[in-house]
C-alpha positions in Angstrom: 13.2 3.3 11.0 9.4 2.9 11.1 7.1 5.9 11.0 9.1 9.1 11.2 6.3 10.8 13.2 6.2 8.1 15.9 8.6 6.7 18.5 10.4 4.2 16.2 13.5 6.5 15.6 13.7 7.3 19.3 13.6 3.7 20.6 16.3 2.9 18.0 18.4 5.8 19.4 17.9 4.6 22.9 18.7 1.0 22.1 21.9 1.8 20.0 25.0 1.1 22.0 28.3 0.1 20.3 26.6 -1.9 17.5 29.0 -2.0 14.5 27.1 -4.9 13.0 23.8 -3.1 12.8 22.4 -0.6 10.2 19.5 1.7 10.3 17.5 2.1 7.0 15.7 5.4 6.9 16.4 9.2 7.0 19.6 10.5 8.6 18.0 13.8 9.5 15.1 12.0 11.3 17.6 9.8 13.2 19.7 12.8 14.2 16.5 14.4 15.6 15.7 11.2 17.5 19.3 11.0 19.0 18.9 14.6 20.3 15.4 13.9 21.6 16.6 11.1 23.8 19.6 13.1 25.0 22.4 11.2 23.3 23.7 13.9 21.0 27.0 14.1 22.7 27.8 10.4 22.6 26.2 9.1 19.4 27.1 10.1 15.9 24.7 9.6 13.0 26.7 8.6 10.0 25.0 8.4 6.5 26.3 5.5 4.5 25.8 4.5 0.9 26.1 0.7 1.2 26.2 -2.1 3.8 29.9 -2.4 3.3 30.5 1.1 4.7 29.4 -0.1 8.2 32.7 -2.0 8.7 34.7 1.2 8.7 32.7 3.0 11.4 33.5 3.3 15.1 31.5 1.1 17.5 29.3 3.9 18.7 28.5 5.3 15.3 25.0 4.9 14.0 25.1 4.0 10.3 22.0 5.2 8.4 21.3 4.1 4.8 18.8 6.3 2.9 16.6 4.0 0.8 15.4 4.8 -2.8 12.1 6.5 -2.7 12.5 8.2 0.7 10.7 11.6 0.6 13.3 14.3 0.9 11.0 16.3 3.2 10.0 13.6 5.6 11.9 15.5 8.4 9.2 18.1 8.0 6.4 15.7 8.8 5.1 16.8 12.2 5.8 14.5 15.1 2.7 12.7 16.6 0.6 13.0 13.5 -0.4 10.8 10.6 1.4 12.0 7.5 1.7 10.6 4.0 5.4 11.3 3.8 6.0 9.2 6.9 4.1 6.4 5.3 6.1 6.6 2.1 9.4 6.7 4.1 8.4 3.6 6.1 7.5 1.6 3.0 10.7 2.7 1.2 12.7 1.6 4.2 11.1 -1.8 4.3 11.6 -2.4 0.6 15.3 -1.6 0.9 15.6 -3.9 3.9 14.0 -6.7 2.0 16.3 -6.1 -1.0 19.4 -6.3 1.2 18.1 -9.5 2.9 17.3 -11.1 -0.4 20.9 -10.4 -1.6 22.3 -11.8 1.6 23.8 -8.5 2.7 21.9 -8.4 6.0 21.1 -11.4 8.2 17.8 -10.2 9.5 15.4 -7.3 9.7 14.0 -5.6 12.8 11.2 -3.2 11.9 10.3 -0.2 14.1 6.5 0.5 14.3 4.8 2.1 11.3 1.3 3.6 11.2 -1.2 1.8 9.0 -3.2 4.9 8.1 0.0 6.7 7.0 0.9 3.7 4.9 -2.6 3.8 3.3 -2.2 7.6 2.6 1.0 6.8 0.8 -0.9 4.7 -1.6 0.3 1.3 -0.3 -2.3 -1.5 -0.7 -1.1 -3.4 2.3 -2.7 -3.1 5.8 0.6 -3.5 7.6 4.1 -4.8 7.9 3.3 -8.4 7.5 1.5 -8.1 4.2 4.1 -5.7 2.7 6.9 -8.0 3.7 5.1 -11.0 2.3 4.6 -9.3 -1.1 8.2 -7.9 -1.2 9.8 -11.1 -0.1 8.3 -13.2 -3.0 10.9 -14.2 -5.7 10.4 -12.5 -9.0 7.5 -14.1 -11.0 6.3 -16.2 -8.1 3.3 -15.7 -5.8 4.0 -14.6 -2.2 4.7 -17.5 0.2 2.2 -18.0 3.0 3.3 -16.3 6.2 2.0 -16.1 9.8 2.3 -13.5 12.6 3.6 -14.7 15.9 3.7 -12.6 19.0 6.0 -13.9 21.7 7.6 -13.2 25.1 9.4 -15.3 27.6 6.1 -16.8 28.9 3.8 -17.2 25.9 4.0 -17.6 22.1 0.9 -17.3 19.9 0.6 -17.7 16.1 -2.4 -16.3 14.2 -4.4 -18.0 11.5 -5.9 -14.6 10.4 -4.5 -11.1 11.0 -5.5 -7.6 9.8 -9.1 -8.1 8.7 -12.4 -7.4 10.3 -13.7 -9.9 12.8 -16.4 -11.0 10.3 -13.8 -11.6 7.6 -11.6 -13.4 10.0 -14.3 -15.9 10.8 -14.8 -16.5 7.1 -11.0 -17.0 6.6 -10.8 -19.7 9.3 -10.7 -22.6 6.8 -9.3 -26.1 7.0 -6.4 -25.1 4.7 -5.7 -22.0 6.6 -5.5 -23.8 10.0 -3.5 -26.7 8.6 -1.0 -24.3 6.9 -0.7 -22.3 10.2 0.2 -25.5 12.0 2.7 -26.5 9.4 4.4 -23.0 9.4 4.5 -23.0 13.2 6.0 -26.4 13.5 8.6 -25.8 10.8 9.6 -22.4 12.2 9.9 -23.5 15.8 13.2 -25.2 15.1 14.7 -21.7 14.7 14.2 -20.9 18.4 15.4 -24.3 19.5 12.1 -26.4 19.6 12.2 -28.8 16.7 9.1 -30.7 17.9 7.0 -28.0 19.6 3.8 -28.8 21.5 1.2 -26.8 19.7 -2.2 -26.0 21.3 -5.0 -24.9 19.0 -7.6 -22.5 20.3 -11.2 -22.9 19.2 -13.0 -20.2 17.4 -16.2 -20.2 19.5 -16.8 -20.0 23.2 -15.9 -23.2 25.0 -14.5 -24.4 21.6 -18.1 -24.8 20.4 -19.2 -27.1 23.2 -19.7 -30.0 20.9 -21.5 -27.9 18.3 -23.9 -26.1 20.7 -22.1 -22.7 20.2 -20.9 -23.2 16.6 -19.6 -26.1 14.5 -16.3 -24.7 13.1 -14.4 -26.8 15.6 -16.1 -30.0 14.3 -16.0 -29.1 10.6 -12.8 -27.2 10.2 -10.4 -26.9 13.1 -10.5 -30.5 14.5 -10.0 -32.1 11.1 -7.1 -29.8 10.4 -5.5 -30.8 13.7 -5.9 -34.5 12.8 -4.3 -33.9 9.4 -1.4 -32.1 11.0 -0.8 -35.0 13.4 -0.5 -37.4 10.4 2.3 -35.1 9.2 4.2 -35.6 12.5 3.1 -32.3 14.0 2.4 -32.4 17.7 -0.9 -30.4 17.6 -3.8 -30.8 19.9 -7.2 -29.2 20.6 -9.3 -27.3 19.8 -9.3 -26.0 23.3 -11.5 -23.4 25.0 -10.0 -20.0 24.1 -10.6 -18.6 27.5 -8.3 -21.1 29.2 -5.8 -22.4 26.7 -3.5 -19.3 27.0 -3.3 -19.8 30.8 -2.4 -23.4 30.2 0.3 -22.5 27.8 1.9 -19.8 29.9 5.3 -20.8 30.9 6.4 -19.3 34.2 8.5 -21.9 36.0 8.8 -23.2 38.6 5.3 -22.4 39.8 3.6 -22.6 36.4 5.4 -24.7 33.7 3.4 -24.4 30.5 1.6 -27.4 29.1 2.3 -26.2 25.5 5.1 -24.4 23.7 2.9 -22.3 21.4 -0.8 -21.6 20.9 -2.4 -21.2 17.4 -5.1 -18.6 17.7 -7.9 -18.1 15.1 -7.9 -14.3 14.9 -5.9 -11.2 15.8 -7.2 -10.1 19.2 -7.8 -13.6 20.4 -4.1 -14.3 20.2 -2.6 -10.9 20.9 -4.5 -9.8 24.0 -3.0 -12.6 26.2 0.6 -11.8 25.2 0.2 -8.1 25.4 -1.4 -8.4 28.8 1.7 -10.0 30.1 3.7 -6.8 29.2 4.4 -4.8 26.1 8.0 -4.2 27.1 8.9 -7.9 26.5 6.8 -8.8 23.5 8.2 -9.4 20.1 6.3 -9.8 16.7 7.9 -12.4 14.4 6.8 -13.0 10.9 7.0 -16.8 10.2 7.3 -18.2 6.7 9.4 -15.4 5.2 12.7 -16.4 3.4 14.5 -14.1 5.8 14.3 -13.3 9.6 12.0 -10.4 10.5 11.0 -9.2 14.0 9.5 -6.1 15.5 8.4 -4.7 18.8 4.8 -5.6 19.8 3.6 -2.0 20.2 2.6 0.8 17.8 3.8 4.2 16.9 2.7 5.8 20.2 2.2 9.3 18.7 1.5 10.7 22.2 5.1 10.0 23.2 6.8 11.0 20.0 9.5 13.7 20.6 9.4 13.4 24.3 12.3 11.0 24.7 10.2 8.9 27.2 9.4 5.9 24.9 10.6 2.6 26.3 13.0 0.7 24.0 12.7 -2.7 25.9 10.5 -4.3 23.2 12.8 -3.2 20.4 15.7 -4.7 22.4 13.9 -8.0 22.7 13.0 -7.9 19.0 16.7 -7.5 18.2 17.7 -10.3 20.6 15.1 -12.6 19.0 16.3 -11.7 15.5 19.8 -12.7 16.4 18.5 -16.0 17.9 16.5 -16.8 14.8 19.4 -15.9 12.5 21.5 -18.4 14.4 18.8 -20.9 14.1 18.5 -20.4 10.3 22.2 -21.0 10.0 22.2 -24.1 12.1 18.9 -25.7 11.2 18.2 -28.0 8.3 15.8 -26.9 5.6 12.1 -27.2 6.4 9.9 -29.7 4.6 8.5 -28.7 1.2 
């Protein structure tokens, strides 16, 4: 459901159309409000369910909503368009239930509507966002969380990040040989799920002009370049590091006039990788968490508090996230296991 005070419930209500194989995890009352907000009260029935198995007995147009353990009973009272601790608790509870169902094999994949990081923090969650919470919850009992990476993608460009929700100063410190090499490995192994078993991976430099041979910084010489060489010895088609101000244009795939030179770009930090994709259009972008033991996607926009309750939020990115989730689920079922 995402943050109850944002547009997540509304874009779900807009997107929902004859989807008996889908399930909303969240608050039925919040989803009813969203259905009314987008003007679908006469055609769409919100039906509370107690298990995944109940979905099979519903009509095609019914919206099955499963209330997760720990959902605040008064989350419907949290005011729209505002940061609220109850909404943060509800979002976290919904994610945990979704992960539990995925781990049990009861759902094939998870599509998360936007949550608000400040609301999550007010709820006492130690995680800065979806990715870190999913990583922690997805770990098998007694085992450390598996390394994961954030990918933002649309039809023209895919970028995977070495570092994500940290300050820029911390991001630079976290650009290590191991982090870059692991990002390349995760990207390579995950690409088979969307039909590219041998992706051409371009690696962006950290510094202007990729360091210009050490004139503007030596991370490319000491860290990024050696990690690329190590990846190539593992059979990964990685190249670079390339100047960050041109590599995304080179990778942009917009045939026939502009076929991309690369299939995916590995970027060193959050804004370096996400700005190019978002510039191409928020309505088509999808966030994918690579490395999890289950499929997870989400829209590439936030909670848009200024639009909450207006019914004007655009559901296109959510629709793309759902489409990508189904594609990746199909890839998981068809692809061989990734290397250890």
